[in-house]
N, C-alpha and C positions, 0 to 999 in steps of 0.2 A: 504494500500500500504506500503510495506517495502522498506526501502532505505538503501543504502550502502555508507559509507563515505570513500573516497579514498584520500590518501595524494599525492600531486603533487611531484613526484620524478624523472620523466624521460620525454623524449621528447613527448611521447604519451599523458601522463596526462597534461603536459604543453600545448600541442596543444588543448586539450579539455578545459582547463582553459581559453585560448584565444578565442576559437571559440564558446563556449556556449552562450555568450551574443549576438553574431552575429546572431545566429539562434533564440534566444529569442525575439529579437527586429526586426526581418526581415520584419514585416508588419507595423512597426511604422515609418512614414515618418520623424519624428523629430530626430530619432536616427542617430548618426554619428559614424561609427566605428573608434575608435582611432587607431593610428599607433601601430602595434604589438610591435615595438621596444621601444615605450614609456612605455608600460606596462611591458615588460620583464626586462627593466633595473632597475625597482623598486626592483626586486627580484634577481638582479645580484650583488654579493658581490664586484665584480671588478668595478662596476659603481655606486653603492649606498654606500656612506661613512658611513651611519648609521649602517652598519654591523660591524663597528669597535667597537661600543658600544651597539649593539643590535642584535636581531635575529628575524626570522619570519618563518612562515609555511603557506602552501596553501593546500586547499582541493577542490575536486569536489564531488558532491553528485549524485549518480545514482539510478534509480529505479530498479525494479525486472527484467526488460527487458534489462538493461544495458544502458538505455538512461539517459544522464546527465540532471539533473533538477535544479542544483544549484552549486554555487561556493562561496568561501570566503577565505580570508587571515587573519591571526592574527600575530601581531608583537609587540615587546616591545623594546623601547629605554631605556635601564637601566639608562642612565644618566638623562633623563628628567622625567622618570616615578616617581621618588621619590620626585619631586618638587611639586606634588599634595598633598592634605590633606591625601589621601590614594594613595599608589602606583597604577598607572593607565597605562594599556597597550592600544593597539588599535586593531581594526578590520576594514577591508575594502574590496574593490573589491567584494562586496556582490552582487550577482545576483541570482534570484530564481523565480521559477514559483509561481503562486498565491496559495500557499499551506502552511498553518501555521505549520504543522508537519515538512515539509521539512526545512522550515526556522529555526525552533527551533532546529533542529539537528545541523545546521550550527552554530547558536549562541552558543549552548551548547559546541560544539567543541572548539570554540574560548575561551569561559569562562574557561573551564577546563585547556586548554593549558596555558593560562595566569595565572590562579591560581597556577598551578604547578611551576611557575616562580616567585611566591611571589606577584603577582598583586592582588589588592582588588577591582578593577573596570576596565571597558573598555569603551573607546570612539569609536564611529563609526557612519557611515562609514567614515573612515579617511584614510590618506595615510601613508605609511612608508617612510616619506620624508617631504618636505616642504608643507606648508598650501595652496600654490597657485595651487596645483594639487590634483585632486581626493579627494576632501574634502566635506563631508556633503551629506545628503539625500535630493533630490529635493522634495519640497512640494507645491510650487507655481511657475507658469511660465513654463509650459511644452512646451517649444520651443526648437529649436536646440541648443545644448550646445556649449559653447565656448571651445577653445582648451584645452585639458587635464582637463576639468571640468566634474563632475559627471552628468549623466542623468539616470533617472530610471522611472519606471511606478508609477502611483499614489498610488498603493496598498502597496508599500514598507514601507511607514511611518506607516501604520496599522500593518504590521508585526513587525516592531521595537517596537512600543508602546504596542502591545499585549504581547510581551515577557517581557516588564518591562523597556525598555529604556526610559529615560526622556530627555526633551529638555534642553541641557546644554547651547548652545547658537545658535542664528539664524544668518545666513549669508545672507546679502542682496546684490544682484547684481543690481546696479542702471543703468538706461537708461538716457542718457544725450541728450538733443536736440542739433541739429547741430547749430542752431542759438542761440542768447542770449535773446530770447523773454520771457523766463520764469524766468529770474533772479529776485530775490527779489528786489523790488524798492529801498530799503535802500542800498542793496549791489550794485545795478546798479549805484546809485548816488555816492557812495564811489569809485566805479571803474572808473567812468568818471573823478573824481577829480584826481585819481592816474594817469590815462592816460594823463591828461592835465599837469601833473608835469614833467618837462624835466629831472628830476633826475631818473625817472623810464623808463625802456624800456623792451619790450617783443618781443621775436623773436624765430623762429624755427631754428633748427641747420642747419649748412651748411657743406657739405662734405669737408673733408680735415682738419677739426679742432678737430679731435677726442680727442687728449690729453687735450685740453681746456675744452671740455664738460665732460670728465671723472672727471677732478678736480672740475668743477663746481657742478656736481651731488654729488660727494663725500662730498663737503662742505655742501650742502643743506640737504642731507640725514642724515649725522651725527649730524646736529643741530636739524632737525625736528623730527627724528624717534628714534634715539639711546637712548633717555631717557625713552622710553616706556618699561614697564616690558617685559623681554624676548627677546628684540630686541638688537642685538649686533651691534656695530659700524662696518662699512665696511672699507676696506683698498683699496688702488689704484689698486692692483692686481685683487681683486675681481670685482671691477667696470669695469676694462678693459676687463675682461673675459665676463662680462655680455654684454657689448657693442659689443664685437666680436661675441657672440652667436646670437645677434639680427641682425647683419649686413645683412644676406641673405634676411631678410624680412623687414628690416628697410625702412621707408619712412620719409625723413627728414621733411616733412610737418606735421608730427604727433608728433614730439618731440620738446617741447617748454620750454624755460627758461625765467625767469624774473630777472631783475637786478635793483639794486639801485646804481647808479654810475657804478662802475665796480664790485660791490659785488653781487654774485649770491644769490638770496633770495627765488626763487620759481621755481618749475618745474612741467611739466605735460607730462608724457611719455606714448605714445600710440604706438601700432603696428597694422598692418592689422590683422583682426581676421581670421586666416588661416584655421579654420575648414570648411570654404566654399570651400577650395581646398582639404582638407583632406578627405572630403566625397567622392571624386572621386578616391581615391587611394586604396580603399579596404584593408586598413591596411598595405600596403606594401610601404616601402621606399627604395627599391632596386634601381638599375640603371633606370629601367623603371618607377618606382614610382617617382624618382627625375626628370626625363624628363617630366612626366605628371605634376608634381608640377610646374615646370618652365613654361609649356604651359598654365596652368590655371592662374598662376600669371600674365603672359603676357596678357592673355585674359581679365583680370580685373574682376574676379568673386568675389573678396573680396569687398563687399559693406559696411561692418561693420568694425569699428576700435575698439580696445580694450585698455582701459586705465588701466595701471597696477601700475602707481605711480602718485600721485597728492599731492603736499605738499608745505607748506610755512614755512620758518624758524620762530621760535616763536616770535621774536621781531617785525615781520612784519605781524603777523596774526591779523585778525579783523580790518584791515585798508582799505580793498577793493582790496588788491592784488589778492585774489582768483578770484574775479569777473573780474578784469582787464585781468587776464591770460585767462579766459574763453572767454572774448570778443575779445581778440587778435586772439585766435584760430578760433572763429566763423567767423571773418572777412576773414580769409584764406579759411575756409571751405565753405563759400557761393560763392566762385568763380566758374564760370561755368565749369571749367575743374577739379574740385575737385571730386575724385571718390567715397568718402565714404559718405553714406547717413545715417548711424546709428553709435552710439557710446554707448558702455557699459563699466562700470568700474569694475575692480576687486572687489570681494566681500568685504563688510565691516561687521564686527561682531557687533551684538547688544550690546556687552560689551563695545563698543566705541561710546557712544552717541554724543560726541563732533564732531567726524568725520561725523557721520550720519547727524547731524544738519548742518554742513558745506556744504556737497554736496547737501542737500535739499535746502539750501538757494541759491545755484547757479543754481537751476532748475532741479536737478536730481529727478527721480521718480523710485520706485522699479520695476524691471522687472522680477527677479527671487528670490526665497527664498529657501535656503537649511537649514537643521537643523543638527548640530552636536549633536548626542545623547550621553548620559552617562548612563552606567548601573553599579550600585553598587552591588557587590557580596553579601554583608551583607544587606539583605532586610529590616532590622530593623534600619539601619543607616539613619540619616537625609540627604536628597538630597539637594544640594546647586547648584544653577546655577553659571555659570562663573562670577566672580566678575567684575564689571564695572571698566574701567580705566578713569582717568581724563586727 
C-alpha cells in the first residue's frame, strides 16, 4: 500500500485532521470526542502564545484511494528546546491505523521537519502548549479520558517503540477514594492531631470571597511549587484569570484551603470532570452545544471530580496537613447530597517520586499511565530518562 503525506493548509485538510480520529474510534465506547475548538486553538497563532517563540506543522496521511489513515503534528518551542542536553522538539496529535508503515511515515515527517530546524531529538506524543493537555501515550487504564487528556488504542505504544522511541518519563493519573479509609495509619494519626489543634482549620471556598482565595492560592503556590525546576512563580493577574476561567464549572464544595491561624498553608483544587458532558456535544461548542452543556450540567451527569492542584507549603509538609485536608474533604463528600462518586488527580510524573509517595500515603492508587517518549536522532547517543526532582 502506498501512502501520501499531505500538509494541513486549508479548511478541507483541517477538517480531515479533526474528523479522522472521530471515524477511527467510532466503535470504541471509551473514546470521547474532544471539542473541535480545543484542538484548533493549539494551532491558532492568535490563541496559542507559543507561536511567539515557536512554530508547528500538521499533516494527514492518505492511502491510494484517498482515505485518511493517519494524522500528526510537529512543533518546536525554540526557547525551551535548547534547555535539553540536545535541542528537542515535539510531536503530537498522532492518530493512525494499526499499520507500522503508515506510522513510520508520520514519524519520519516529524523527525525531518524538526531536524531541519536544528533539533536533535523529539518528544511525543506531547502538546504544543502546557503539560496538562494532550500529553503522553496511554499504556494502562483504557477508560474514558479526562478533559483534554490523550486517549489512544493499545497498539500505539508498539508503534512508538518499534520506531525507536524510548520511555522518557511515565505519567501516573491517580484515583482517590471519596472516603478516608485508605489513609496510611501514620498519616491518619498525624491528621487527627492536626484536626484537634485549634490553630488549624480546613474549609471549602464560599462564593463572594474571590479576591481572598486568589491571594491565598497565590501564597501557597509560590511557596510550594515555584522552587521546582521549570516552574515559574504566578502573579495575581494570572491566578484571577484562572479562577475566572473555572467559574462556569466551579463547585465551591470541590475547592479546599487549609490555614494555620490566618496563614494559608494548603490547598486542594478540584473541578467537575466535564468530559461526561463533552461526550454529548459531538465536538461542537456553538450556541446549541452551550445549551446542551448547561442541560447536562443541570442534569448532574458529572459523577467524577478532577483534582488539578494539591499542595502544602514546605514548612508544613510531613506534619499531617495533607491527610487532614483529605479528611476534611471526605467529611463533605460523604454527605448524602454530594454528587461526585469518583475523584482522579492530574497526572504526576515518575520524575517526582516525593509527590508520588505523598499521594500514595493519603490513599491514592494508579488509574491510568501515559508515557512521554523521546527519540534521539543520533542513534549512537546514550539515552537518558528524565532526571528525578527532589
